[in-house]
C-alpha positions in Angstrom: 92.6 97.6 84.2 92.2 98.8 87.8 96.0 99.1 88.3 96.4 101.1 85.1 93.7 103.5 86.3 95.4 103.9 89.6 98.6 105.2 87.9 96.9 107.6 85.6 97.5 111.2 86.5 94.4 113.1 87.5 93.9 116.8 87.6 92.7 118.7 90.7 91.5 122.2 91.3 93.3 124.3 93.8 92.3 127.8 95.0 95.1 130.1 96.0 95.3 133.8 96.9 96.4 135.9 94.0 99.6 137.1 95.6 100.5 133.5 96.6 99.8 132.2 93.2 102.1 134.9 91.7 104.9 133.9 94.0 104.4 130.2 93.4 104.5 130.7 89.6 107.8 132.7 90.0 109.3 130.0 92.2 108.2 127.3 89.7 109.8 129.3 86.8 113.0 129.6 88.8 113.1 125.8 89.2 112.3 125.3 85.5 109.0 123.4 86.4 105.3 124.0 86.2 103.3 124.8 89.2 101.6 121.4 88.9 104.9 119.5 88.6 106.3 121.3 91.5 103.3 120.7 93.7 103.2 117.0 92.6 106.8 116.6 93.6 106.3 118.2 97.0 103.2 116.1 97.7 105.1 112.9 96.7 107.9 113.8 99.2 105.3 114.4 101.9 103.7 111.0 101.3 107.1 109.3 101.3 108.1 111.0 104.6 104.9 109.9 106.2 105.3 106.3 105.0 108.9 106.2 106.3 107.8 107.6 109.6 105.0 105.0 109.9 107.4 102.2 109.1 110.0 103.5 111.6 107.3 103.9 114.3 106.0 100.3 113.8 109.5 99.0 113.9 110.2 100.9 117.2 107.0 99.7 118.8 107.8 96.1 117.8 111.2 96.4 119.4 109.6 97.5 122.6 107.5 94.3 122.7 110.6 92.2 122.7 113.0 92.2 125.7 116.5 93.7 125.4 119.4 91.4 126.3 121.8 93.5 128.3 124.4 90.8 128.8 125.6 89.3 132.0 125.2 85.8 133.5 122.2 84.5 135.3 122.7 83.8 139.0 121.7 80.2 139.9 120.2 80.9 143.3 120.2 83.3 146.3 123.1 81.5 148.0 125.3 82.1 145.0 124.4 85.7 145.1 125.5 86.1 148.7 128.6 83.7 148.5 131.3 85.9 150.1 133.9 83.2 149.7 133.8 83.5 145.9 134.5 87.2 146.2 137.7 86.8 148.2 
């Protein structure tokens, strides 16, 4: 029952300046949508962008915790590093 209640649409009250409301209604009409549907869609996009950002941030931070392998071979010891005979 709780899950069904979570997915129910709920109404909210929004206070807008008269001029803004007039422009929003015109914009919604141009898009063939109601003001409520248009706002709900924009709010959904905002939530999705925020979720995607949080996921990407967590992924990037996790990658910083693990070392990057840049290739190359490990040198056995100091003598091998300074072995000029191997370079000739």
